[in-house]
C-alpha positions, 0 to 999 in steps of 0.5 A: 540523571533519574531513573526511567520510571521517574519520566512520564509516559507520553506520545512520541513524536518524530522530532523528539529526541533520544539518547542512544549508547553504542555498547561496543565504543561507549559513545552516547548521543542524542537522535530523532525518533525519525532518524532511529526509525529510518535506521531500523526501517530504511529509506523514510521517503515511503508513504502509505495509502489505504484505499476502500473500494465499494461493491458498486465499485468492484461490479463496475471495475472493468468499466470504471477503473478505481483510481489509487494514486494520481499521476506524479507529474512529468518524468516520474513514476510510483514504486510500490508494494501492494496488499489487498483485503476482500471483506466478504459480506453475504454474496461471493463475487461470480467472476469469469472471462479473465477477471482478476484484479490488478493494478495498472501504471500503464500496463498491468503491474500488480495482480490479485487472483480473481478467486480472492473475491469469489471466496465466502470469507475474508481474504488478504493477498500481497499483490504479485509485480510482473509489469512495468511503470509508465511516467506520469501515469496514475495507478488504477485498480482494474480487471478485465472483466465486471464481476456479475454479482457479489457484495463484499468490499475490497481495500488496497493498502499501498506502500509507495514513493514517487521516483524520478526517472534516471535518479 
């Protein structure tokens, strides 16, 4: 076997194979990049989606909720973790009357404070979960009130997987 520097550097793909050595037992085996990633990061059934929300969509977010993920199918629901990023432009949003943003999957599942989009700088937050998930229901971004002004954009970063009830 040659030295590691003798091999070219390239793009690593999930199905590529690597040699791994157990330093305790001396055992050497070949594994895929996907298997190594799953071993390090946990379950590989998680997906990530990034959804951008325009200023016009934010100004009407109570009237017209933004779909983040479509309904997953009968007897299924989305298990998820959410982050949000607000990209301030030139005018902060004016929010009143319970205008906090939240993700809704049949109930107010995941909350982002209204003060997040009333800032005059970029902000980010991890969603606070407190609701429950209804079966076969889309995840939407909504609010209890529409902001009355503002021109920044918003981004939801959702790490999710589809779960079958009872499994």
